[in-house]
PDB file of N, CA, C and O in Angstrom:
ATOM      1  N   MET A   1       3.443   6.619 -23.413  1.00  0.00           N
ATOM      2  CA  MET A   1       4.504   7.594 -23.265  1.00  0.00           C
ATOM      3  C   MET A   1       5.844   6.891 -23.379  1.00  0.00           C
ATOM      4  O   MET A   1       6.004   5.749 -22.949  1.00  0.00           O
ATOM      5  N   GLU A   2       6.762   7.564 -23.943  1.00  0.00           N
ATOM      6  CA  GLU A   2       8.093   6.999 -24.116  1.00  0.00           C
ATOM      7  C   GLU A   2       9.027   7.546 -23.042  1.00  0.00           C
ATOM      8  O   GLU A   2       8.948   8.718 -22.673  1.00  0.00           O
ATOM      9  N   ALA A   3       9.900   6.694 -22.552  1.00  0.00           N
ATOM     10  CA  ALA A   3      10.921   7.105 -21.599  1.00  0.00           C
ATOM     11  C   ALA A   3      12.212   6.409 -21.979  1.00  0.00           C
ATOM     12  O   ALA A   3      12.183   5.334 -22.580  1.00  0.00           O
ATOM     13  N   LYS A   4      13.329   6.997 -21.641  1.00  0.00           N
ATOM     14  CA  LYS A   4      14.620   6.392 -21.932  1.00  0.00           C
ATOM     15  C   LYS A   4      15.278   5.967 -20.638  1.00  0.00           C
ATOM     16  O   LYS A   4      15.198   6.658 -19.623  1.00  0.00           O
ATOM     17  N   ALA A   5      15.935   4.809 -20.692  1.00  0.00           N
ATOM     18  CA  ALA A   5      16.691   4.342 -19.540  1.00  0.00           C
ATOM     19  C   ALA A   5      17.964   5.174 -19.435  1.00  0.00           C
ATOM     20  O   ALA A   5      18.605   5.483 -20.440  1.00  0.00           O
ATOM     21  N   ILE A   6      18.318   5.530 -18.203  1.00  0.00           N
ATOM     22  CA  ILE A   6      19.553   6.278 -17.959  1.00  0.00           C
ATOM     23  C   ILE A   6      20.422   5.484 -16.999  1.00  0.00           C
ATOM     24  O   ILE A   6      19.918   4.692 -16.203  1.00  0.00           O
ATOM     25  N   LYS A   7      21.705   5.695 -17.074  1.00  0.00           N
ATOM     26  CA  LYS A   7      22.654   4.995 -16.211  1.00  0.00           C
ATOM     27  C   LYS A   7      22.771   5.769 -14.901  1.00  0.00           C
ATOM     28  O   LYS A   7      23.021   6.974 -14.910  1.00  0.00           O
ATOM     29  N   VAL A   8      22.591   5.079 -13.772  1.00  0.00           N
ATOM     30  CA  VAL A   8      22.762   5.664 -12.442  1.00  0.00           C
ATOM     31  C   VAL A   8      23.702   4.720 -11.700  1.00  0.00           C
ATOM     32  O   VAL A   8      23.280   3.667 -11.222  1.00  0.00           O
ATOM     33  N   GLY A   9      24.967   5.096 -11.604  1.00  0.00           N
ATOM     34  CA  GLY A   9      25.955   4.180 -11.043  1.00  0.00           C
ATOM     35  C   GLY A   9      26.103   3.005 -11.984  1.00  0.00           C
ATOM     36  O   GLY A   9      26.364   3.184 -13.174  1.00  0.00           O
ATOM     37  N   ASN A  10      25.936   1.799 -11.455  1.00  0.00           N
ATOM     38  CA  ASN A  10      26.018   0.618 -12.317  1.00  0.00           C
ATOM     39  C   ASN A  10      24.641   0.026 -12.598  1.00  0.00           C
ATOM     40  O   ASN A  10      24.525  -1.154 -12.927  1.00  0.00           O
ATOM     41  N   ARG A  11      23.603   0.839 -12.468  1.00  0.00           N
ATOM     42  CA  ARG A  11      22.227   0.391 -12.689  1.00  0.00           C
ATOM     43  C   ARG A  11      21.551   1.257 -13.730  1.00  0.00           C
ATOM     44  O   ARG A  11      22.058   2.314 -14.105  1.00  0.00           O
ATOM     45  N   LEU A  12      20.403   0.800 -14.189  1.00  0.00           N
ATOM     46  CA  LEU A  12      19.592   1.588 -15.103  1.00  0.00           C
ATOM     47  C   LEU A  12      18.376   2.129 -14.364  1.00  0.00           C
ATOM     48  O   LEU A  12      17.862   1.487 -13.447  1.00  0.00           O
ATOM     49  N   ALA A  13      17.921   3.300 -14.760  1.00  0.00           N
ATOM     50  CA  ALA A  13      16.741   3.919 -14.149  1.00  0.00           C
ATOM     51  C   ALA A  13      15.945   4.602 -15.256  1.00  0.00           C
ATOM     52  O   ALA A  13      16.467   4.868 -16.338  1.00  0.00           O
ATOM     53  N   PHE A  14      14.683   4.879 -14.973  1.00  0.00           N
ATOM     54  CA  PHE A  14      13.880   5.675 -15.895  1.00  0.00           C
ATOM     55  C   PHE A  14      12.934   6.535 -15.089  1.00  0.00           C
ATOM     56  O   PHE A  14      12.618   6.231 -13.938  1.00  0.00           O
ATOM     57  N   ILE A  15      12.489   7.609 -15.706  1.00  0.00           N
ATOM     58  CA  ILE A  15      11.592   8.561 -15.057  1.00  0.00           C
ATOM     59  C   ILE A  15      10.156   8.151 -15.361  1.00  0.00           C
ATOM     60  O   ILE A  15       9.797   7.937 -16.518  1.00  0.00           O
ATOM     61  N   VAL A  16       9.347   8.044 -14.328  1.00  0.00           N
ATOM     62  CA  VAL A  16       7.927   7.728 -14.499  1.00  0.00           C
ATOM     63  C   VAL A  16       7.177   9.057 -14.594  1.00  0.00           C
ATOM     64  O   VAL A  16       7.254   9.869 -13.672  1.00  0.00           O
ATOM     65  N   PRO A  17       6.460   9.291 -15.681  1.00  0.00           N
ATOM     66  CA  PRO A  17       5.698  10.535 -15.802  1.00  0.00           C
ATOM     67  C   PRO A  17       4.730  10.690 -14.623  1.00  0.00           C
ATOM     68  O   PRO A  17       4.106   9.721 -14.191  1.00  0.00           O
ATOM     69  N   GLU A  18       4.614  11.901 -14.118  1.00  0.00           N
ATOM     70  CA  GLU A  18       3.816  12.177 -12.927  1.00  0.00           C
ATOM     71  C   GLU A  18       2.371  11.689 -13.015  1.00  0.00           C
ATOM     72  O   GLU A  18       1.886  11.104 -12.047  1.00  0.00           O
ATOM     73  N   PRO A  19       1.654  11.900 -14.130  1.00  0.00           N
ATOM     74  CA  PRO A  19       0.263  11.412 -14.181  1.00  0.00           C
ATOM     75  C   PRO A  19       0.167   9.892 -14.003  1.00  0.00           C
ATOM     76  O   PRO A  19      -0.757   9.398 -13.357  1.00  0.00           O
ATOM     77  N   ILE A  20       1.120   9.159 -14.575  1.00  0.00           N
ATOM     78  CA  ILE A  20       1.107   7.706 -14.433  1.00  0.00           C
ATOM     79  C   ILE A  20       1.435   7.309 -12.998  1.00  0.00           C
ATOM     80  O   ILE A  20       0.779   6.439 -12.425  1.00  0.00           O
ATOM     81  N   ALA A  21       2.448   7.945 -12.419  1.00  0.00           N
ATOM     82  CA  ALA A  21       2.834   7.636 -11.041  1.00  0.00           C
ATOM     83  C   ALA A  21       1.680   7.901 -10.082  1.00  0.00           C
ATOM     84  O   ALA A  21       1.388   7.071  -9.222  1.00  0.00           O
ATOM     85  N   GLU A  22       1.027   9.042 -10.222  1.00  0.00           N
ATOM     86  CA  GLU A  22      -0.083   9.384  -9.326  1.00  0.00           C
ATOM     87  C   GLU A  22      -1.232   8.396  -9.473  1.00  0.00           C
ATOM     88  O   GLU A  22      -1.833   7.984  -8.481  1.00  0.00           O
ATOM     89  N   LYS A  23      -1.536   8.018 -10.704  1.00  0.00           N
ATOM     90  CA  LYS A  23      -2.643   7.080 -10.936  1.00  0.00           C
ATOM     91  C   LYS A  23      -2.351   5.728 -10.274  1.00  0.00           C
ATOM     92  O   LYS A  23      -3.267   5.036  -9.830  1.00  0.00           O
ATOM     93  N   CYS A  24      -1.077   5.363 -10.214  1.00  0.00           N
ATOM     94  CA  CYS A  24      -0.676   4.082  -9.610  1.00  0.00           C
ATOM     95  C   CYS A  24      -0.419   4.202  -8.111  1.00  0.00           C
ATOM     96  O   CYS A  24      -0.143   3.198  -7.453  1.00  0.00           O
ATOM     97  N   GLY A  25      -0.504   5.411  -7.562  1.00  0.00           N
ATOM     98  CA  GLY A  25      -0.253   5.596  -6.135  1.00  0.00           C
ATOM     99  C   GLY A  25       1.228   5.583  -5.791  1.00  0.00           C
ATOM    100  O   GLY A  25       1.607   5.194  -4.686  1.00  0.00           O
ATOM    101  N   ILE A  26       2.065   6.004  -6.727  1.00  0.00           N
ATOM    102  CA  ILE A  26       3.506   6.070  -6.486  1.00  0.00           C
ATOM    103  C   ILE A  26       3.907   7.528  -6.348  1.00  0.00           C
ATOM    104  O   ILE A  26       3.689   8.332  -7.255  1.00  0.00           O
ATOM    105  N   PHE A  27       4.493   7.864  -5.210  1.00  0.00           N
ATOM    106  CA  PHE A  27       4.946   9.213  -4.928  1.00  0.00           C
ATOM    107  C   PHE A  27       6.395   9.143  -4.463  1.00  0.00           C
ATOM    108  O   PHE A  27       6.959   8.053  -4.373  1.00  0.00           O
ATOM    109  N   GLU A  28       6.991  10.261  -4.173  1.00  0.00           N
ATOM    110  CA  GLU A  28       8.380  10.281  -3.715  1.00  0.00           C
ATOM    111  C   GLU A  28       8.552   9.364  -2.504  1.00  0.00           C
ATOM    112  O   GLU A  28       7.755   9.407  -1.568  1.00  0.00           O
ATOM    113  N   ASN A  29       9.577   8.552  -2.528  1.00  0.00           N
ATOM    114  CA  ASN A  29       9.927   7.595  -1.463  1.00  0.00           C
ATOM    115  C   ASN A  29       8.971   6.410  -1.336  1.00  0.00           C
ATOM    116  O   ASN A  29       9.053   5.666  -0.359  1.00  0.00           O
ATOM    117  N   THR A  30       8.070   6.217  -2.295  1.00  0.00           N
ATOM    118  CA  THR A  30       7.217   5.030  -2.287  1.00  0.00           C
ATOM    119  C   THR A  30       8.066   3.822  -2.637  1.00  0.00           C
ATOM    120  O   THR A  30       8.794   3.846  -3.630  1.00  0.00           O
ATOM    121  N   SER A  31       7.988   2.770  -1.843  1.00  0.00           N
ATOM    122  CA  SER A  31       8.667   1.522  -2.183  1.00  0.00           C
ATOM    123  C   SER A  31       7.866   0.820  -3.262  1.00  0.00           C
ATOM    124  O   SER A  31       6.637   0.789  -3.214  1.00  0.00           O
ATOM    125  N   VAL A  32       8.568   0.257  -4.237  1.00  0.00           N
ATOM    126  CA  VAL A  32       7.896  -0.451  -5.319  1.00  0.00           C
ATOM    127  C   VAL A  32       8.419  -1.868  -5.427  1.00  0.00           C
ATOM    128  O   VAL A  32       9.545  -2.162  -5.024  1.00  0.00           O
ATOM    129  N   ASP A  33       7.599  -2.736  -5.971  1.00  0.00           N
ATOM    130  CA  ASP A  33       7.972  -4.112  -6.263  1.00  0.00           C
ATOM    131  C   ASP A  33       8.193  -4.184  -7.770  1.00  0.00           C
ATOM    132  O   ASP A  33       7.311  -3.824  -8.550  1.00  0.00           O
ATOM    133  N   ILE A  34       9.365  -4.648  -8.176  1.00  0.00           N
ATOM    134  CA  ILE A  34       9.689  -4.770  -9.591  1.00  0.00           C
ATOM    135  C   ILE A  34       9.807  -6.248  -9.914  1.00  0.00           C
ATOM    136  O   ILE A  34      10.566  -6.971  -9.269  1.00  0.00           O
ATOM    137  N   SER A  35       9.055  -6.699 -10.914  1.00  0.00           N
ATOM    138  CA  SER A  35       9.106  -8.118 -11.287  1.00  0.00           C
ATOM    139  C   SER A  35       9.132  -8.236 -12.810  1.00  0.00           C
ATOM    140  O   SER A  35       8.934  -7.262 -13.536  1.00  0.00           O
ATOM    141  N   LEU A  36       9.378  -9.441 -13.257  1.00  0.00           N
ATOM    142  CA  LEU A  36       9.439  -9.720 -14.681  1.00  0.00           C
ATOM    143  C   LEU A  36       8.299 -10.657 -15.035  1.00  0.00           C
ATOM    144  O   LEU A  36       8.139 -11.708 -14.414  1.00  0.00           O
ATOM    145  N   ARG A  37       7.502 -10.281 -16.035  1.00  0.00           N
ATOM    146  CA  ARG A  37       6.409 -11.129 -16.531  1.00  0.00           C
ATOM    147  C   ARG A  37       6.659 -11.333 -18.020  1.00  0.00           C
ATOM    148  O   ARG A  37       6.511 -10.414 -18.826  1.00  0.00           O
ATOM    149  N   ASP A  38       7.040 -12.555 -18.363  1.00  0.00           N
ATOM    150  CA  ASP A  38       7.482 -12.860 -19.724  1.00  0.00           C
ATOM    151  C   ASP A  38       8.640 -11.920 -20.071  1.00  0.00           C
ATOM    152  O   ASP A  38       9.700 -12.002 -19.451  1.00  0.00           O
ATOM    153  N   ASP A  39       8.457 -11.039 -21.039  1.00  0.00           N
ATOM    154  CA  ASP A  39       9.532 -10.111 -21.396  1.00  0.00           C
ATOM    155  C   ASP A  39       9.179  -8.668 -21.009  1.00  0.00           C
ATOM    156  O   ASP A  39       9.705  -7.719 -21.591  1.00  0.00           O
ATOM    157  N   GLU A  40       8.285  -8.508 -20.024  1.00  0.00           N
ATOM    158  CA  GLU A  40       7.860  -7.173 -19.578  1.00  0.00           C
ATOM    159  C   GLU A  40       8.298  -6.921 -18.141  1.00  0.00           C
ATOM    160  O   GLU A  40       8.300  -7.826 -17.306  1.00  0.00           O
ATOM    161  N   ILE A  41       8.664  -5.683 -17.873  1.00  0.00           N
ATOM    162  CA  ILE A  41       8.979  -5.260 -16.508  1.00  0.00           C
ATOM    163  C   ILE A  41       7.686  -4.735 -15.884  1.00  0.00           C
ATOM    164  O   ILE A  41       7.015  -3.882 -16.464  1.00  0.00           O
ATOM    165  N   VAL A  42       7.340  -5.245 -14.707  1.00  0.00           N
ATOM    166  CA  VAL A  42       6.127  -4.827 -14.010  1.00  0.00           C
ATOM    167  C   VAL A  42       6.546  -4.093 -12.738  1.00  0.00           C
ATOM    168  O   VAL A  42       7.288  -4.633 -11.918  1.00  0.00           O
ATOM    169  N   VAL A  43       6.067  -2.864 -12.580  1.00  0.00           N
ATOM    170  CA  VAL A  43       6.382  -2.047 -11.399  1.00  0.00           C
ATOM    171  C   VAL A  43       5.083  -1.762 -10.676  1.00  0.00           C
ATOM    172  O   VAL A  43       4.148  -1.214 -11.261  1.00  0.00           O
ATOM    173  N   ARG A  44       5.019  -2.136  -9.395  1.00  0.00           N
ATOM    174  CA  ARG A  44       3.813  -1.904  -8.585  1.00  0.00           C
ATOM    175  C   ARG A  44       4.214  -1.282  -7.257  1.00  0.00           C
ATOM    176  O   ARG A  44       5.276  -1.595  -6.720  1.00  0.00           O
ATOM    177  N   PRO A  45       3.368  -0.399  -6.722  1.00  0.00           N
ATOM    178  CA  PRO A  45       3.670   0.110  -5.376  1.00  0.00           C
ATOM    179  C   PRO A  45       3.596  -1.046  -4.389  1.00  0.00           C
ATOM    180  O   PRO A  45       2.705  -1.892  -4.470  1.00  0.00           O
ATOM    181  N   GLN A  46       4.537  -1.073  -3.464  1.00  0.00           N
ATOM    182  CA  GLN A  46       4.526  -2.127  -2.456  1.00  0.00           C
ATOM    183  C   GLN A  46       3.458  -1.803  -1.426  1.00  0.00           C
ATOM    184  O   GLN A  46       3.388  -0.684  -0.918  1.00  0.00           O
ATOM    185  N   ARG A  47       2.647  -2.770  -1.131  1.00  0.00           N
ATOM    186  CA  ARG A  47       1.589  -2.579  -0.143  1.00  0.00           C
ATOM    187  C   ARG A  47       2.175  -2.704   1.254  1.00  0.00           C
ATOM    188  O   ARG A  47       3.004  -3.576   1.514  1.00  0.00           O
ATOM    189  N   LYS A  48       1.746  -1.840   2.135  1.00  0.00           N
ATOM    190  CA  LYS A  48       2.233  -1.874   3.513  1.00  0.00           C
ATOM    191  C   LYS A  48       1.749  -3.137   4.190  1.00  0.00           C
ATOM    192  O   LYS A  48       0.581  -3.508   4.077  1.00  0.00           O
ATOM    193  N   LYS A  49       2.641  -3.785   4.882  1.00  0.00           N
ATOM    194  CA  LYS A  49       2.278  -4.961   5.658  1.00  0.00           C
ATOM    195  C   LYS A  49       2.016  -4.498   7.090  1.00  0.00           C
ATOM    196  O   LYS A  49       2.900  -3.963   7.759  1.00  0.00           O
ATOM    197  N   TYR A  50       0.791  -4.714   7.537  1.00  0.00           N
ATOM    198  CA  TYR A  50       0.408  -4.270   8.861  1.00  0.00           C
ATOM    199  C   TYR A  50       0.752  -5.334   9.899  1.00  0.00           C
ATOM    200  O   TYR A  50       0.586  -6.530   9.659  1.00  0.00           O
ATOM    201  N   ILE A  51       1.226  -4.888  11.038  1.00  0.00           N
ATOM    202  CA  ILE A  51       1.552  -5.773  12.155  1.00  0.00           C
ATOM    203  C   ILE A  51       0.599  -5.422  13.284  1.00  0.00           C
ATOM    204  O   ILE A  51       0.558  -4.282  13.747  1.00  0.00           O
ATOM    205  N   LEU A  52      -0.172  -6.419  13.726  1.00  0.00           N
ATOM    206  CA  LEU A  52      -1.224  -6.182  14.705  1.00  0.00           C
ATOM    207  C   LEU A  52      -0.699  -5.476  15.945  1.00  0.00           C
ATOM    208  O   LEU A  52      -1.330  -4.530  16.417  1.00  0.00           O
ATOM    209  N   SER A  53       0.422  -5.898  16.482  1.00  0.00           N
ATOM    210  CA  SER A  53       0.943  -5.286  17.711  1.00  0.00           C
ATOM    211  C   SER A  53       1.252  -3.801  17.504  1.00  0.00           C
ATOM    212  O   SER A  53       1.062  -3.000  18.419  1.00  0.00           O
ATOM    213  N   GLU A  54       1.731  -3.422  16.298  1.00  0.00           N
ATOM    214  CA  GLU A  54       1.996  -2.009  16.023  1.00  0.00           C
ATOM    215  C   GLU A  54       0.695  -1.220  15.925  1.00  0.00           C
ATOM    216  O   GLU A  54       0.616  -0.088  16.402  1.00  0.00           O
ATOM    217  N   LEU A  55      -0.321  -1.811  15.310  1.00  0.00           N
ATOM    218  CA  LEU A  55      -1.616  -1.135  15.216  1.00  0.00           C
ATOM    219  C   LEU A  55      -2.230  -0.942  16.595  1.00  0.00           C
ATOM    220  O   LEU A  55      -2.729   0.138  16.911  1.00  0.00           O
ATOM    221  N   LEU A  56      -2.193  -1.988  17.418  1.00  0.00           N
ATOM    222  CA  LEU A  56      -2.772  -1.905  18.764  1.00  0.00           C
ATOM    223  C   LEU A  56      -2.023  -0.905  19.635  1.00  0.00           C
ATOM    224  O   LEU A  56      -2.624  -0.263  20.496  1.00  0.00           O
ATOM    225  N   ALA A  57      -0.720  -0.768  19.421  1.00  0.00           N
ATOM    226  CA  ALA A  57       0.086   0.169  20.224  1.00  0.00           C
ATOM    227  C   ALA A  57      -0.343   1.614  19.997  1.00  0.00           C
ATOM    228  O   ALA A  57      -0.072   2.479  20.829  1.00  0.00           O
ATOM    229  N   GLU A  58      -1.010   1.880  18.876  1.00  0.00           N
ATOM    230  CA  GLU A  58      -1.437   3.245  18.579  1.00  0.00           C
ATOM    231  C   GLU A  58      -2.790   3.593  19.189  1.00  0.00           C
ATOM    232  O   GLU A  58      -3.237   4.734  19.075  1.00  0.00           O
ATOM    233  N   ILE A  59      -3.445   2.641  19.828  1.00  0.00           N
ATOM    234  CA  ILE A  59      -4.724   2.923  20.482  1.00  0.00           C
ATOM    235  C   ILE A  59      -4.453   3.597  21.817  1.00  0.00           C
ATOM    236  O   ILE A  59      -3.675   3.099  22.630  1.00  0.00           O
ATOM    237  N   THR A  60      -5.093   4.719  22.029  1.00  0.00           N
ATOM    238  CA  THR A  60      -4.945   5.462  23.287  1.00  0.00           C
ATOM    239  C   THR A  60      -6.334   5.753  23.841  1.00  0.00           C
ATOM    240  O   THR A  60      -7.327   5.628  23.124  1.00  0.00           O
ATOM    241  N   PRO A  61      -6.408   6.136  25.100  1.00  0.00           N
ATOM    242  CA  PRO A  61      -7.719   6.517  25.650  1.00  0.00           C
ATOM    243  C   PRO A  61      -8.372   7.669  24.872  1.00  0.00           C
ATOM    244  O   PRO A  61      -9.596   7.802  24.875  1.00  0.00           O
ATOM    245  N   ASP A  62      -7.561   8.498  24.211  1.00  0.00           N
ATOM    246  CA  ASP A  62      -8.107   9.633  23.465  1.00  0.00           C
ATOM    247  C   ASP A  62      -8.700   9.241  22.111  1.00  0.00           C
ATOM    248  O   ASP A  62      -9.588   9.929  21.609  1.00  0.00           O
ATOM    249  N   ASN A  63      -8.217   8.132  21.506  1.00  0.00           N
ATOM    250  CA  ASN A  63      -8.717   7.811  20.175  1.00  0.00           C
ATOM    251  C   ASN A  63      -9.538   6.515  20.112  1.00  0.00           C
ATOM    252  O   ASN A  63      -9.959   6.105  19.030  1.00  0.00           O
ATOM    253  N   ILE A  64      -9.764   5.882  21.244  1.00  0.00           N
ATOM    254  CA  ILE A  64     -10.563   4.655  21.241  1.00  0.00           C
ATOM    255  C   ILE A  64     -12.048   5.021  21.177  1.00  0.00           C
ATOM    256  O   ILE A  64     -12.483   5.983  21.811  1.00  0.00           O
ATOM    257  N   HIS A  65     -12.808   4.265  20.425  1.00  0.00           N
ATOM    258  CA  HIS A  65     -14.234   4.583  20.303  1.00  0.00           C
ATOM    259  C   HIS A  65     -15.028   3.846  21.381  1.00  0.00           C
ATOM    260  O   HIS A  65     -14.550   2.881  21.977  1.00  0.00           O
ATOM    261  N   LYS A  66     -16.213   4.310  21.609  1.00  0.00           N
ATOM    262  CA  LYS A  66     -17.095   3.685  22.588  1.00  0.00           C
ATOM    263  C   LYS A  66     -17.718   2.431  21.979  1.00  0.00           C
ATOM    264  O   LYS A  66     -17.641   2.213  20.769  1.00  0.00           O
ATOM    265  N   GLU A  67     -18.335   1.611  22.829  1.00  0.00           N
ATOM    266  CA  GLU A  67     -19.012   0.408  22.338  1.00  0.00           C
ATOM    267  C   GLU A  67     -20.113   0.786  21.362  1.00  0.00           C
ATOM    268  O   GLU A  67     -20.727   1.847  21.478  1.00  0.00           O
ATOM    269  N   VAL A  68     -20.353  -0.086  20.411  1.00  0.00           N
ATOM    270  CA  VAL A  68     -21.398   0.141  19.425  1.00  0.00           C
ATOM    271  C   VAL A  68     -22.406  -0.986  19.560  1.00  0.00           C
ATOM    272  O   VAL A  68     -22.049  -2.160  19.469  1.00  0.00           O
ATOM    273  N   GLY A  69     -23.665  -0.630  19.777  1.00  0.00           N
ATOM    274  CA  GLY A  69     -24.717  -1.629  19.905  1.00  0.00           C
ATOM    275  C   GLY A  69     -25.335  -1.939  18.557  1.00  0.00           C
ATOM    276  O   GLY A  69     -25.394  -1.087  17.671  1.00  0.00           O
ATOM    277  N   SER A  70     -25.792  -3.167  18.417  1.00  0.00           N
ATOM    278  CA  SER A  70     -26.457  -3.532  17.167  1.00  0.00           C
ATOM    279  C   SER A  70     -27.851  -4.112  17.446  1.00  0.00           C
ATOM    280  O   SER A  70     -28.441  -4.764  16.586  1.00  0.00           O
ATOM    281  N   GLY A  71     -28.363  -3.870  18.643  1.00  0.00           N
ATOM    282  CA  GLY A  71     -29.701  -4.318  18.962  1.00  0.00           C
ATOM    283  C   GLY A  71     -29.697  -5.686  19.649  1.00  0.00           C
ATOM    284  O   GLY A  71     -28.647  -6.241  19.976  1.00  0.00           O
ATOM    285  N   GLU A  72     -30.885  -6.197  19.850  1.00  0.00           N
ATOM    286  CA  GLU A  72     -31.075  -7.496  20.511  1.00  0.00           C
ATOM    287  C   GLU A  72     -30.734  -8.632  19.548  1.00  0.00           C
ATOM    288  O   GLU A  72     -30.832  -8.462  18.333  1.00  0.00           O
ATOM    289  N   PRO A  73     -30.329  -9.802  20.088  1.00  0.00           N
ATOM    290  CA  PRO A  73     -30.092 -10.956  19.212  1.00  0.00           C
ATOM    291  C   PRO A  73     -31.369 -11.321  18.451  1.00  0.00           C
ATOM    292  O   PRO A  73     -32.463 -11.286  19.016  1.00  0.00           O
ATOM    293  N   VAL A  74     -31.230 -11.665  17.193  1.00  0.00           N
ATOM    294  CA  VAL A  74     -32.400 -12.005  16.377  1.00  0.00           C
ATOM    295  C   VAL A  74     -32.321 -13.408  15.807  1.00  0.00           C
ATOM    296  O   VAL A  74     -33.273 -13.868  15.178  1.00  0.00           O
ATOM    297  N   GLY A  75     -31.227 -14.087  16.007  1.00  0.00           N
ATOM    298  CA  GLY A  75     -31.065 -15.434  15.463  1.00  0.00           C
ATOM    299  C   GLY A  75     -30.451 -16.339  16.513  1.00  0.00           C
ATOM    300  O   GLY A  75     -30.892 -16.359  17.663  1.00  0.00           O
ATOM    301  N   GLN A  76     -29.462 -17.064  16.127  1.00  0.00           N
ATOM    302  CA  GLN A  76     -28.827 -18.025  17.035  1.00  0.00           C
ATOM    303  C   GLN A  76     -27.500 -17.493  17.580  1.00  0.00           C
ATOM    304  O   GLN A  76     -26.599 -18.274  17.884  1.00  0.00           O
ATOM    305  N   GLU A  77     -27.377 -16.163  17.705  1.00  0.00           N
ATOM    306  CA  GLU A  77     -26.139 -15.577  18.204  1.00  0.00           C
ATOM    307  C   GLU A  77     -25.788 -16.059  19.598  1.00  0.00           C
ATOM    308  O   GLU A  77     -24.608 -16.149  19.938  1.00  0.00           O
ATOM    309  N   MET A  78     -26.782 -16.368  20.406  1.00  0.00           N
ATOM    310  CA  MET A  78     -26.552 -16.706  21.807  1.00  0.00           C
ATOM    311  C   MET A  78     -26.122 -18.160  21.991  1.00  0.00           C
ATOM    312  O   MET A  78     -25.745 -18.524  23.105  1.00  0.00           O
ATOM    313  N   LEU A  79     -26.154 -19.006  20.973  1.00  0.00           N
ATOM    314  CA  LEU A  79     -25.816 -20.428  21.111  1.00  0.00           C
ATOM    315  C   LEU A  79     -24.346 -20.630  21.221  1.00  0.00           C
ATOM    316  O   LEU A  79     -23.887 -21.766  21.344  1.00  0.00           O
TER     317      LEU A  79
END
């Protein structure tokens, strides 16, 4: 698909066709990483960086799961 660069302030921008954006997981307000590979522009959705303390803070008595058993030890687990 062809797209044209447009001037937005003192920068250039282009419109990503919706089917391509959706296939790449890019939606409105998605942060992207833009890099240069040889003479090509590479645009990728930025992956969320998880912080353990933030994840643990979301555990509540209402959403914590019960213990899960996996049976008796069968090898050297007890050593």
